[in-house]
py3Dmol code that shows the C-alpha trace and the ligand (Angstrom):
import py3Dmol

protein = """\
ATOM      1  CA  ALA A   1      10.270 -17.534  -9.297  1.00  0.00           C
ATOM      2  CA  LEU A   2       6.604 -18.301  -9.484  1.00  0.00           C
ATOM      3  CA  GLU A   3       4.886 -15.963 -11.933  1.00  0.00           C
ATOM      4  CA  GLY A   4       2.527 -13.454 -10.361  1.00  0.00           C
ATOM      5  CA  LEU A   5       3.839 -13.824  -6.839  1.00  0.00           C
ATOM      6  CA  GLN A   6       6.213 -11.699  -4.868  1.00  0.00           C
ATOM      7  CA  HIS A   7       7.390 -12.335  -1.324  1.00  0.00           C
ATOM      8  CA  LYS A   8       7.985  -8.765  -0.455  1.00  0.00           C
ATOM      9  CA  TYR A   9       8.374  -9.413   3.223  1.00  0.00           C
ATOM     10  CA  ARG A  10       8.480 -12.667   5.149  1.00  0.00           C
ATOM     11  CA  GLU A  11       4.850 -12.663   6.227  1.00  0.00           C
ATOM     12  CA  THR A  12       3.207 -11.185   3.135  1.00  0.00           C
ATOM     13  CA  VAL A  13       2.663 -12.551  -0.343  1.00  0.00           C
ATOM     14  CA  LEU A  14       1.715 -10.126  -3.088  1.00  0.00           C
ATOM     15  CA  PHE A  15      -0.452 -11.649  -5.742  1.00  0.00           C
ATOM     16  CA  PHE A  16      -1.117 -10.019  -9.093  1.00  0.00           C
ATOM     17  CA  PRO A  17      -4.008 -11.860 -10.741  1.00  0.00           C
ATOM     18  CA  SER A  18      -3.656 -11.482 -14.500  1.00  0.00           C
ATOM     19  CA  LYS A  19      -7.255 -10.316 -14.941  1.00  0.00           C
ATOM     20  CA  GLY A  20      -6.711  -7.541 -12.408  1.00  0.00           C
ATOM     21  CA  GLN A  21      -3.856  -5.759 -14.096  1.00  0.00           C
ATOM     22  CA  THR A  22      -5.843  -2.843 -15.507  1.00  0.00           C
ATOM     23  CA  CYS A  23      -7.725  -0.087 -13.677  1.00  0.00           C
ATOM     24  CA  HIS A  24     -11.015   1.751 -13.986  1.00  0.00           C
ATOM     25  CA  ALA A  25      -9.009   4.832 -14.980  1.00  0.00           C
ATOM     26  CA  TYR A  26      -5.297   5.493 -15.232  1.00  0.00           C
ATOM     27  CA  CYS A  27      -3.489   7.819 -12.877  1.00  0.00           C
ATOM     28  CA  THR A  28      -0.771   9.844 -14.594  1.00  0.00           C
ATOM     29  CA  PHE A  29       1.516   9.453 -11.558  1.00  0.00           C
ATOM     30  CA  CYS A  30       1.215   5.675 -11.469  1.00  0.00           C
ATOM     31  CA  PHE A  31       4.379   3.594 -11.189  1.00  0.00           C
ATOM     32  CA  ARG A  32       2.726   0.436 -12.424  1.00  0.00           C
ATOM     33  CA  TRP A  33       2.816   1.347 -16.107  1.00  0.00           C
ATOM     34  CA  ALA A  34       4.872  -1.741 -16.867  1.00  0.00           C
ATOM     35  CA  GLN A  35       1.915  -3.899 -16.033  1.00  0.00           C
ATOM     36  CA  PHE A  36      -0.468  -1.890 -18.185  1.00  0.00           C
ATOM     37  CA  VAL A  37       1.651  -1.647 -21.273  1.00  0.00           C
ATOM     38  CA  GLY A  38       2.149  -5.377 -21.159  1.00  0.00           C
ATOM     39  CA  ASP A  39       5.917  -5.222 -20.961  1.00  0.00           C
ATOM     40  CA  LYS A  40       6.536  -8.956 -20.682  1.00  0.00           C
ATOM     41  CA  GLU A  41       9.802  -8.625 -18.834  1.00  0.00           C
ATOM     42  CA  MET A  42       8.389  -6.531 -16.037  1.00  0.00           C
ATOM     43  CA  LYS A  43       4.918  -7.895 -15.870  1.00  0.00           C
ATOM     44  CA  ILE A  44       4.083  -9.881 -12.793  1.00  0.00           C
ATOM     45  CA  ALA A  45       0.756 -11.516 -13.238  1.00  0.00           C
ATOM     46  CA  SER A  46      -0.764 -14.879 -12.833  1.00  0.00           C
ATOM     47  CA  ASN A  47      -4.027 -16.501 -13.651  1.00  0.00           C
ATOM     48  CA  ASP A  48      -3.145 -19.723 -11.987  1.00  0.00           C
ATOM     49  CA  ALA A  49      -5.209 -19.959  -8.834  1.00  0.00           C
ATOM     50  CA  ARG A  50      -3.902 -23.419  -8.136  1.00  0.00           C
ATOM     51  CA  SER A  51      -0.268 -22.385  -8.065  1.00  0.00           C
ATOM     52  CA  LEU A  52      -1.185 -19.564  -5.688  1.00  0.00           C
ATOM     53  CA  HIS A  53      -2.824 -22.010  -3.318  1.00  0.00           C
ATOM     54  CA  GLN A  54      -0.035 -24.550  -3.618  1.00  0.00           C
ATOM     55  CA  HIS A  55       2.514 -21.878  -2.916  1.00  0.00           C
ATOM     56  CA  LEU A  56       0.624 -20.659   0.149  1.00  0.00           C
ATOM     57  CA  ALA A  57       0.166 -24.215   1.428  1.00  0.00           C
ATOM     58  CA  THR A  58       3.928 -24.768   1.400  1.00  0.00           C
ATOM     59  CA  HIS A  59       4.802 -21.427   3.012  1.00  0.00           C
ATOM     60  CA  ARG A  60       3.361 -21.753   6.482  1.00  0.00           C
ATOM     61  CA  HIS A  61       4.920 -18.497   7.738  1.00  0.00           C
ATOM     62  CA  VAL A  62       2.768 -16.438   5.362  1.00  0.00           C
ATOM     63  CA  SER A  63      -0.059 -14.774   7.286  1.00  0.00           C
ATOM     64  CA  ASP A  64      -1.020 -12.087   4.779  1.00  0.00           C
ATOM     65  CA  LEU A  65      -2.122 -12.250   1.187  1.00  0.00           C
ATOM     66  CA  LEU A  66      -2.219  -8.949  -0.670  1.00  0.00           C
ATOM     67  CA  VAL A  67      -4.176  -9.088  -3.895  1.00  0.00           C
ATOM     68  CA  THR A  68      -3.116  -6.190  -6.036  1.00  0.00           C
ATOM     69  CA  GLY A  69      -2.805  -4.894  -9.570  1.00  0.00           C
ATOM     70  CA  GLY A  70      -3.571  -2.749 -11.420  1.00  0.00           C
ATOM     71  CA  ASP A  71      -6.845  -2.933  -9.607  1.00  0.00           C
ATOM     72  CA  PRO A  72      -8.229  -6.354  -8.646  1.00  0.00           C
ATOM     73  CA  MET A  73     -11.697  -4.805  -8.416  1.00  0.00           C
ATOM     74  CA  VAL A  74     -11.869  -4.655 -12.221  1.00  0.00           C
ATOM     75  CA  MET A  75     -12.322  -8.426 -12.017  1.00  0.00           C
ATOM     76  CA  LYS A  76     -15.726 -10.020 -11.929  1.00  0.00           C
ATOM     77  CA  THR A  77     -16.600 -11.399  -8.528  1.00  0.00           C
ATOM     78  CA  ARG A  78     -16.527 -14.969  -9.814  1.00  0.00           C
ATOM     79  CA  VAL A  79     -12.921 -14.498 -10.942  1.00  0.00           C
ATOM     80  CA  LEU A  80     -11.860 -12.982  -7.638  1.00  0.00           C
ATOM     81  CA  ALA A  81     -13.691 -15.770  -5.830  1.00  0.00           C
ATOM     82  CA  ARG A  82     -11.583 -18.365  -7.669  1.00  0.00           C
ATOM     83  CA  TYR A  83      -8.554 -17.067  -5.800  1.00  0.00           C
ATOM     84  CA  LEU A  84     -10.122 -16.361  -2.437  1.00  0.00           C
ATOM     85  CA  ARG A  85     -12.890 -18.904  -1.780  1.00  0.00           C
ATOM     86  CA  PRO A  86     -10.507 -21.900  -1.693  1.00  0.00           C
ATOM     87  CA  LEU A  87      -8.852 -20.339   1.372  1.00  0.00           C
ATOM     88  CA  LEU A  88     -12.015 -21.025   3.315  1.00  0.00           C
ATOM     89  CA  GLY A  89     -12.413 -24.383   4.976  1.00  0.00           C
ATOM     90  CA  ASN A  90      -9.020 -25.638   3.808  1.00  0.00           C
ATOM     91  CA  PRO A  91      -6.864 -26.591   6.809  1.00  0.00           C
ATOM     92  CA  GLN A  92      -3.737 -26.359   4.641  1.00  0.00           C
ATOM     93  CA  LEU A  93      -4.407 -22.662   4.121  1.00  0.00           C
ATOM     94  CA  ASP A  94      -5.477 -21.885   7.651  1.00  0.00           C
ATOM     95  CA  HIS A  95      -2.319 -19.900   8.349  1.00  0.00           C
ATOM     96  CA  VAL A  96      -3.344 -17.241   5.798  1.00  0.00           C
ATOM     97  CA  ARG A  97      -5.263 -15.005   8.188  1.00  0.00           C
ATOM     98  CA  ASN A  98      -5.314 -11.570   6.578  1.00  0.00           C
ATOM     99  CA  ILE A  99      -6.541 -10.758   3.112  1.00  0.00           C
ATOM    100  CA  ARG A 100      -5.870  -7.334   1.709  1.00  0.00           C
ATOM    101  CA  ILE A 101      -7.183  -6.073  -1.581  1.00  0.00           C
ATOM    102  CA  GLY A 102      -5.605  -2.935  -3.014  1.00  0.00           C
ATOM    103  CA  THR A 103      -8.027  -0.828  -5.029  1.00  0.00           C
ATOM    104  CA  LYS A 104      -8.942   2.622  -6.237  1.00  0.00           C
ATOM    105  CA  ALA A 105     -12.460   1.533  -7.168  1.00  0.00           C
ATOM    106  CA  LEU A 106     -14.024   3.570  -4.354  1.00  0.00           C
ATOM    107  CA  THR A 107     -12.937   6.667  -6.233  1.00  0.00           C
ATOM    108  CA  PHE A 108     -13.170   5.583  -9.852  1.00  0.00           C
ATOM    109  CA  TRP A 109     -16.071   3.121  -9.764  1.00  0.00           C
ATOM    110  CA  PRO A 110     -17.844   2.957  -6.386  1.00  0.00           C
ATOM    111  CA  HIS A 111     -20.699   1.270  -8.250  1.00  0.00           C
ATOM    112  CA  ARG A 112     -18.537  -1.850  -8.068  1.00  0.00           C
ATOM    113  CA  PHE A 113     -19.809  -2.225  -4.502  1.00  0.00           C
ATOM    114  CA  VAL A 114     -23.319  -0.844  -5.014  1.00  0.00           C
ATOM    115  CA  ASN A 115     -25.066  -1.521  -8.303  1.00  0.00           C
ATOM    116  CA  ASP A 116     -22.772  -3.518 -10.561  1.00  0.00           C
ATOM    117  CA  LYS A 117     -24.498  -6.774 -11.478  1.00  0.00           C
ATOM    118  CA  ASP A 118     -22.274  -8.789  -9.186  1.00  0.00           C
ATOM    119  CA  ALA A 119     -21.857  -6.158  -6.449  1.00  0.00           C
ATOM    120  CA  ASP A 120     -23.917  -8.189  -3.979  1.00  0.00           C
ATOM    121  CA  ASP A 121     -21.888 -11.311  -4.736  1.00  0.00           C
ATOM    122  CA  LEU A 122     -18.718  -9.358  -4.070  1.00  0.00           C
ATOM    123  CA  LEU A 123     -19.997  -8.231  -0.692  1.00  0.00           C
ATOM    124  CA  ARG A 124     -21.045 -11.790   0.136  1.00  0.00           C
ATOM    125  CA  LEU A 125     -17.546 -12.990  -0.727  1.00  0.00           C
ATOM    126  CA  LEU A 126     -15.997 -10.437   1.621  1.00  0.00           C
ATOM    127  CA  GLU A 127     -18.484 -11.344   4.320  1.00  0.00           C
ATOM    128  CA  ASP A 128     -17.773 -15.059   4.005  1.00  0.00           C
ATOM    129  CA  ILE A 129     -14.038 -14.472   4.381  1.00  0.00           C
ATOM    130  CA  VAL A 130     -14.676 -12.340   7.475  1.00  0.00           C
ATOM    131  CA  ARG A 131     -16.954 -15.061   8.843  1.00  0.00           C
ATOM    132  CA  SER A 132     -14.154 -17.583   8.451  1.00  0.00           C
ATOM    133  CA  GLY A 133     -12.382 -15.603  11.174  1.00  0.00           C
ATOM    134  CA  ARG A 134     -10.065 -13.699   8.867  1.00  0.00           C
ATOM    135  CA  HIS A 135      -9.206 -10.042   8.649  1.00  0.00           C
ATOM    136  CA  VAL A 136     -10.293  -8.528   5.345  1.00  0.00           C
ATOM    137  CA  ALA A 137      -8.851  -5.134   4.510  1.00  0.00           C
ATOM    138  CA  ILE A 138      -9.762  -3.042   1.517  1.00  0.00           C
ATOM    139  CA  MET A 139      -6.655  -0.960   0.929  1.00  0.00           C
ATOM    140  CA  ALA A 140      -8.326   2.066  -0.607  1.00  0.00           C
ATOM    141  CA  HIS A 141      -6.405   4.645  -2.556  1.00  0.00           C
ATOM    142  CA  PHE A 142      -7.758   8.163  -1.908  1.00  0.00           C
ATOM    143  CA  ASN A 143      -5.725  11.235  -2.818  1.00  0.00           C
ATOM    144  CA  HIS A 144      -8.128  13.937  -1.727  1.00  0.00           C
ATOM    145  CA  TRP A 145     -11.210  14.470   0.424  1.00  0.00           C
ATOM    146  CA  GLN A 146     -13.076  15.492  -2.722  1.00  0.00           C
ATOM    147  CA  GLU A 147     -13.120  11.832  -3.714  1.00  0.00           C
ATOM    148  CA  MET A 148     -15.349  10.979  -0.764  1.00  0.00           C
ATOM    149  CA  ARG A 149     -18.106  13.483  -1.389  1.00  0.00           C
ATOM    150  CA  THR A 150     -20.573  11.632  -3.585  1.00  0.00           C
ATOM    151  CA  ASP A 151     -23.552   9.686  -2.270  1.00  0.00           C
ATOM    152  CA  VAL A 152     -22.493   6.602  -4.132  1.00  0.00           C
ATOM    153  CA  VAL A 153     -19.015   6.445  -2.603  1.00  0.00           C
ATOM    154  CA  ARG A 154     -20.524   6.839   0.843  1.00  0.00           C
ATOM    155  CA  LYS A 155     -22.963   4.077   0.146  1.00  0.00           C
ATOM    156  CA  ALA A 156     -20.155   1.859  -1.128  1.00  0.00           C
ATOM    157  CA  ILE A 157     -18.138   2.507   2.037  1.00  0.00           C
ATOM    158  CA  ARG A 158     -21.149   1.627   4.211  1.00  0.00           C
ATOM    159  CA  ARG A 159     -21.796  -1.563   2.287  1.00  0.00           C
ATOM    160  CA  ILE A 160     -18.176  -2.711   2.554  1.00  0.00           C
ATOM    161  CA  ARG A 161     -18.118  -1.978   6.275  1.00  0.00           C
ATOM    162  CA  ASP A 162     -21.343  -3.924   6.740  1.00  0.00           C
ATOM    163  CA  THR A 163     -19.490  -7.054   5.591  1.00  0.00           C
ATOM    164  CA  GLY A 164     -17.085  -6.711   8.513  1.00  0.00           C
ATOM    165  CA  ALA A 165     -14.205  -5.762   6.224  1.00  0.00           C
ATOM    166  CA  ILE A 166     -12.008  -2.854   7.265  1.00  0.00           C
ATOM    167  CA  ILE A 167     -11.175  -0.049   4.846  1.00  0.00           C
ATOM    168  CA  ARG A 168      -7.708   1.436   5.200  1.00  0.00           C
ATOM    169  CA  SER A 169      -6.640   4.421   3.162  1.00  0.00           C
ATOM    170  CA  GLN A 170      -3.353   5.201   1.496  1.00  0.00           C
ATOM    171  CA  ALA A 171      -2.110   7.729  -1.023  1.00  0.00           C
ATOM    172  CA  PRO A 172       1.005   9.334  -2.399  1.00  0.00           C
ATOM    173  CA  LEU A 173       1.790  12.969  -1.709  1.00  0.00           C
ATOM    174  CA  LEU A 174       1.534  14.570  -5.136  1.00  0.00           C
ATOM    175  CA  ASN A 175       2.595  18.028  -6.163  1.00  0.00           C
ATOM    176  CA  HIS A 176      -0.332  19.899  -7.815  1.00  0.00           C
ATOM    177  CA  VAL A 177      -2.826  17.468  -6.227  1.00  0.00           C
ATOM    178  CA  ASN A 178      -2.482  17.179  -2.457  1.00  0.00           C
ATOM    179  CA  ASN A 179       0.694  19.057  -1.573  1.00  0.00           C
ATOM    180  CA  ASP A 180      -1.140  20.811   1.253  1.00  0.00           C
ATOM    181  CA  PRO A 181      -1.447  19.747   4.908  1.00  0.00           C
ATOM    182  CA  ASN A 182      -5.034  20.996   5.076  1.00  0.00           C
ATOM    183  CA  VAL A 183      -6.067  18.660   2.278  1.00  0.00           C
ATOM    184  CA  TRP A 184      -4.604  15.689   4.145  1.00  0.00           C
ATOM    185  CA  ALA A 185      -6.045  16.721   7.511  1.00  0.00           C
ATOM    186  CA  ARG A 186      -9.488  17.101   6.005  1.00  0.00           C
ATOM    187  CA  MET A 187      -9.127  13.816   4.135  1.00  0.00           C
ATOM    188  CA  TRP A 188      -8.103  11.873   7.253  1.00  0.00           C
ATOM    189  CA  SER A 189     -10.849  13.453   9.378  1.00  0.00           C
ATOM    190  CA  THR A 190     -13.426  12.664   6.713  1.00  0.00           C
ATOM    191  CA  GLN A 191     -12.177   9.093   6.587  1.00  0.00           C
ATOM    192  CA  VAL A 192     -12.364   8.653  10.347  1.00  0.00           C
ATOM    193  CA  GLY A 193     -15.939   9.953  10.184  1.00  0.00           C
ATOM    194  CA  LEU A 194     -16.761   7.365   7.539  1.00  0.00           C
ATOM    195  CA  GLY A 195     -15.140   4.536   9.492  1.00  0.00           C
ATOM    196  CA  ILE A 196     -12.021   4.328   7.298  1.00  0.00           C
ATOM    197  CA  VAL A 197      -8.644   3.886   8.958  1.00  0.00           C
ATOM    198  CA  PRO A 198      -5.941   6.280   7.671  1.00  0.00           C
ATOM    199  CA  TYR A 199      -2.951   4.057   6.966  1.00  0.00           C
ATOM    200  CA  TYR A 200      -0.181   5.470   4.767  1.00  0.00           C
ATOM    201  CA  MET A 201       1.126   8.652   3.219  1.00  0.00           C
ATOM    202  CA  PHE A 202       3.574   7.619   0.515  1.00  0.00           C
ATOM    203  CA  VAL A 203       6.345   9.582  -1.111  1.00  0.00           C
ATOM    204  CA  GLU A 204       5.757   9.644  -4.876  1.00  0.00           C
ATOM    205  CA  ARG A 205       7.809   6.839  -6.365  1.00  0.00           C
ATOM    206  CA  ASP A 206      10.874   7.384  -8.490  1.00  0.00           C
ATOM    207  CA  THR A 207       9.221   6.238 -11.703  1.00  0.00           C
ATOM    208  CA  GLY A 208       6.692   7.570 -14.195  1.00  0.00           C
ATOM    209  CA  ALA A 209       6.026  11.292 -14.438  1.00  0.00           C
ATOM    210  CA  LYS A 210       7.909  11.901 -11.238  1.00  0.00           C
ATOM    211  CA  CYS A 211       9.309  15.331 -12.103  1.00  0.00           C
ATOM    212  CA  TYR A 212       5.797  16.796 -12.289  1.00  0.00           C
ATOM    213  CA  PHE A 213       4.438  15.186  -9.134  1.00  0.00           C
ATOM    214  CA  GLU A 214       7.499  14.832  -6.942  1.00  0.00           C
ATOM    215  CA  VAL A 215       7.819  16.642  -3.627  1.00  0.00           C
ATOM    216  CA  PRO A 216      11.135  16.922  -1.721  1.00  0.00           C
ATOM    217  CA  LEU A 217      11.343  14.697   1.361  1.00  0.00           C
ATOM    218  CA  VAL A 218      11.655  17.663   3.680  1.00  0.00           C
ATOM    219  CA  ARG A 219       8.383  19.090   2.337  1.00  0.00           C
ATOM    220  CA  CYS A 220       6.708  15.669   2.572  1.00  0.00           C
ATOM    221  CA  HIS A 221       7.563  15.540   6.224  1.00  0.00           C
ATOM    222  CA  ASP A 222       6.307  19.093   6.815  1.00  0.00           C
ATOM    223  CA  VAL A 223       2.999  18.302   5.144  1.00  0.00           C
ATOM    224  CA  PHE A 224       2.651  15.121   7.177  1.00  0.00           C
ATOM    225  CA  ARG A 225       3.446  16.800  10.474  1.00  0.00           C
ATOM    226  CA  GLN A 226       1.217  19.799   9.910  1.00  0.00           C
ATOM    227  CA  ALA A 227      -1.626  17.539   8.817  1.00  0.00           C
ATOM    228  CA  VAL A 228      -1.347  15.012  11.625  1.00  0.00           C
ATOM    229  CA  GLN A 229      -1.321  17.815  14.190  1.00  0.00           C
ATOM    230  CA  GLN A 230      -4.807  18.770  13.047  1.00  0.00           C
ATOM    231  CA  VAL A 231      -6.493  15.392  13.510  1.00  0.00           C
ATOM    232  CA  SER A 232      -7.523  13.519  16.613  1.00  0.00           C
ATOM    233  CA  GLY A 233      -5.839  10.362  17.829  1.00  0.00           C
ATOM    234  CA  LEU A 234      -8.174   8.281  15.686  1.00  0.00           C
ATOM    235  CA  GLY A 235      -6.630   9.801  12.561  1.00  0.00           C
ATOM    236  CA  ARG A 236      -3.084   9.313  13.802  1.00  0.00           C
ATOM    237  CA  THR A 237      -3.060   5.702  12.748  1.00  0.00           C
ATOM    238  CA  VAL A 238      -1.499   7.030   9.577  1.00  0.00           C
ATOM    239  CA  ARG A 239       2.189   6.396   8.906  1.00  0.00           C
ATOM    240  CA  GLY A 240       4.550   8.244   6.698  1.00  0.00           C
ATOM    241  CA  PRO A 241       5.779   9.883   4.704  1.00  0.00           C
ATOM    242  CA  SER A 242       7.042   6.523   3.544  1.00  0.00           C
ATOM    243  CA  MET A 243       9.151   5.491   0.575  1.00  0.00           C
ATOM    244  CA  SER A 244       8.499   2.037  -0.827  1.00  0.00           C
ATOM    245  CA  ALA A 245      12.116   1.638  -1.825  1.00  0.00           C
ATOM    246  CA  THR A 246      14.133  -1.431  -2.805  1.00  0.00           C
ATOM    247  CA  PRO A 247      15.363  -2.308   0.711  1.00  0.00           C
ATOM    248  CA  GLY A 248      11.936  -1.758   2.252  1.00  0.00           C
ATOM    249  CA  LYS A 249       9.456   0.872   3.390  1.00  0.00           C
ATOM    250  CA  VAL A 250      11.375   3.776   4.853  1.00  0.00           C
ATOM    251  CA  GLU A 251       9.642   6.440   6.904  1.00  0.00           C
ATOM    252  CA  VAL A 252      10.945   9.992   7.208  1.00  0.00           C
ATOM    253  CA  LEU A 253      10.742  10.720  10.931  1.00  0.00           C
ATOM    254  CA  GLY A 254      11.988  14.277  10.751  1.00  0.00           C
ATOM    255  CA  VAL A 255      14.891  16.654  10.503  1.00  0.00           C
ATOM    256  CA  GLN A 256      17.207  17.286  13.441  1.00  0.00           C
ATOM    257  CA  ARG A 257      20.561  18.773  14.284  1.00  0.00           C
ATOM    258  CA  LEU A 258      22.686  16.084  15.916  1.00  0.00           C
ATOM    259  CA  ALA A 259      26.332  16.377  16.883  1.00  0.00           C
ATOM    260  CA  GLY A 260      26.475  19.625  14.908  1.00  0.00           C
ATOM    261  CA  GLU A 261      25.113  18.062  11.715  1.00  0.00           C
ATOM    262  CA  LYS A 262      21.702  18.628  10.140  1.00  0.00           C
ATOM    263  CA  VAL A 263      20.261  15.198   9.422  1.00  0.00           C
ATOM    264  CA  PHE A 264      17.184  13.328   8.296  1.00  0.00           C
ATOM    265  CA  MET A 265      15.989  10.776  10.820  1.00  0.00           C
ATOM    266  CA  LEU A 266      14.576   7.727   9.098  1.00  0.00           C
ATOM    267  CA  ARG A 267      13.468   4.229   9.963  1.00  0.00           C
ATOM    268  CA  PHE A 268      12.289   1.058   8.307  1.00  0.00           C
ATOM    269  CA  LEU A 269       8.592   0.274   8.585  1.00  0.00           C
ATOM    270  CA  GLN A 270       9.181  -2.852   6.530  1.00  0.00           C
ATOM    271  CA  GLY A 271      12.500  -4.314   5.513  1.00  0.00           C
ATOM    272  CA  ARG A 272      13.790  -7.045   3.281  1.00  0.00           C
ATOM    273  CA  ASP A 273      15.487  -8.229   6.437  1.00  0.00           C
ATOM    274  CA  PRO A 274      12.929  -8.245   9.285  1.00  0.00           C
ATOM    275  CA  ASP A 275      15.659  -7.174  11.697  1.00  0.00           C
ATOM    276  CA  TRP A 276      15.825  -3.764   9.996  1.00  0.00           C
ATOM    277  CA  VAL A 277      12.267  -2.899  11.005  1.00  0.00           C
ATOM    278  CA  GLY A 278      12.052  -0.133  13.575  1.00  0.00           C
ATOM    279  CA  ARG A 279      15.775   0.646  13.384  1.00  0.00           C
ATOM    280  CA  PRO A 280      16.368   4.383  13.190  1.00  0.00           C
ATOM    281  CA  PHE A 281      19.135   5.681  10.945  1.00  0.00           C
ATOM    282  CA  PHE A 282      20.414   9.021   9.788  1.00  0.00           C
ATOM    283  CA  ALA A 283      21.119  10.678   6.456  1.00  0.00           C
ATOM    284  CA  LYS A 284      22.750  13.983   5.623  1.00  0.00           C
ATOM    285  CA  PHE A 285      20.103  16.654   5.235  1.00  0.00           C
ATOM    286  CA  ASP A 286      19.437  17.465   1.589  1.00  0.00           C
ATOM    287  CA  ALA A 287      16.710  20.006   0.831  1.00  0.00           C
ATOM    288  CA  GLN A 288      16.295  18.723  -2.725  1.00  0.00           C
ATOM    289  CA  ALA A 289      16.301  14.972  -2.133  1.00  0.00           C
ATOM    290  CA  THR A 290      13.104  13.251  -3.174  1.00  0.00           C
ATOM    291  CA  TRP A 291      14.042   9.562  -2.711  1.00  0.00           C
ATOM    292  CA  LEU A 292      16.138   7.270  -0.586  1.00  0.00           C
ATOM    293  CA  ASP A 293      18.821   6.708  -3.213  1.00  0.00           C
ATOM    294  CA  GLU A 294      19.523  10.445  -3.313  1.00  0.00           C
ATOM    295  CA  LEU A 295      20.469  10.432   0.364  1.00  0.00           C
ATOM    296  CA  GLU A 296      23.915   9.948   1.829  1.00  0.00           C
ATOM    297  CA  PRO A 297      24.751   8.582   5.267  1.00  0.00           C
ATOM    298  CA  ALA A 298      25.271  11.171   7.995  1.00  0.00           C
ATOM    299  CA  PHE A 299      28.237  11.517  10.368  1.00  0.00           C
ATOM    300  CA  GLY A 300      30.826  10.601   7.748  1.00  0.00           C
ATOM    301  CA  GLU A 301      29.697   6.956   7.505  1.00  0.00           C
ATOM    302  CA  SER A 302      30.568   5.317   4.201  1.00  0.00           C
ATOM    303  CA  ALA A 303      27.308   3.369   3.827  1.00  0.00           C
ATOM    304  CA  PHE A 304      23.891   2.944   5.415  1.00  0.00           C
ATOM    305  CA  PHE A 305      23.678  -0.111   7.654  1.00  0.00           C
ATOM    306  CA  PHE A 306      21.333  -1.858   5.211  1.00  0.00           C
ATOM    307  CA  GLU A 307      23.849  -1.471   2.398  1.00  0.00           C
ATOM    308  CA  ASP A 308      26.181  -3.869   4.192  1.00  0.00           C
ATOM    309  CA  ARG A 309      26.739  -6.579   1.611  1.00  0.00           C
ATOM    310  CA  THR A 310      26.812  -9.299   4.211  1.00  0.00           C
ATOM    311  CA  ALA A 311      23.298  -8.459   5.366  1.00  0.00           C
ATOM    312  CA  PRO A 312      20.914 -11.284   4.586  1.00  0.00           C
ATOM    313  CA  VAL A 313      18.363 -10.515   1.913  1.00  0.00           C
ATOM    314  CA  LEU A 314      15.177 -12.495   1.605  1.00  0.00           C
ATOM    315  CA  GLN A 315      15.565 -14.744  -1.358  1.00  0.00           C
ATOM    316  CA  ALA A 316      13.160 -14.595  -4.268  1.00  0.00           C
ATOM    317  CA  VAL A 317      10.552 -17.337  -4.379  1.00  0.00           C
TER     318      VAL A 317
END
"""
ligand_1 = """\
8
LIG
S -5.595 3.143 -9.702
Fe -3.609 2.637 -8.746
S -2.701 1.070 -10.066
Fe -4.388 2.051 -11.217
S -3.447 3.708 -12.424
Fe -4.092 4.606 -10.489
S -2.323 4.455 -9.091
Fe -1.980 3.058 -10.823
"""
view = py3Dmol.view(width=600, height=400)
view.addModel(protein, "pdb")
view.setStyle({"model": 0}, {"cartoon": {"style": "trace"}})
view.addModel(ligand_1, "xyz")
view.setStyle({"model": 1}, {"stick": {}})
view.zoomTo()
view.show()
């Protein structure tokens, strides 16, 4: 495997630049602690721009590059540019059309886009990528509408949007933080007003301080449903609640009684096998379950369809 690269799904490469593996502040619920504590075994980071570009050049089916961390926005613009500028004007990398950058800087350090020394250079970089005909998405992590109240964050949002980049928002549902449909509804409405596209509600991952922040799946779905009912169609771009689990991203569609059995309805939003995407499946209802691996198949089945050992799994790169 090439260090610092993950082919999570067929069309997307995740890249963890080594200089972007810290954050402006650390969230206690974060599942990426392995990267921060420098656990060599689990760390996925790379500072080799050339191997990134070589890898992309030889994987013509890759349309999306997701630069993530940590928080890539802790990097100086000139470091980020080393990875991204070579995509421009290189016919061998023309198939990489969509660049996403995952960041919580809009909350923790909106000055990154406003008055940091190289803020203007950063915006120019984003603008140049957009001008090359590519989609640039800032995947912004916001947990609460409170995070969008300051003048500086609003200015940062305006400046990013002026480059032609899109801001999409995503967050985990966290007990003691945003376990309230009204918080989500207000957050999504605020985002729509600011030109941000609500994108994902995640289920808190099964790592880190999960027992403090976790919320049962049934409650996650209730919060999602009650929140989404309060926003207009423009806010209903959001998907979830979704678990980023080992086989893929699994959305909880709801709870139903089917053939006399109370079940969770679920489906893959992303799967290690592309054929799983969009396929609904059912699990026994469990009021306490907080993650996919705590669920059991409904209707007396012995395994979920994706647990079939013969199913093809995308090989590691
Ligand atoms: S900003 Fe994101 S990556 Fe950084 S500590 Fe918080 S959740 Fe983790």
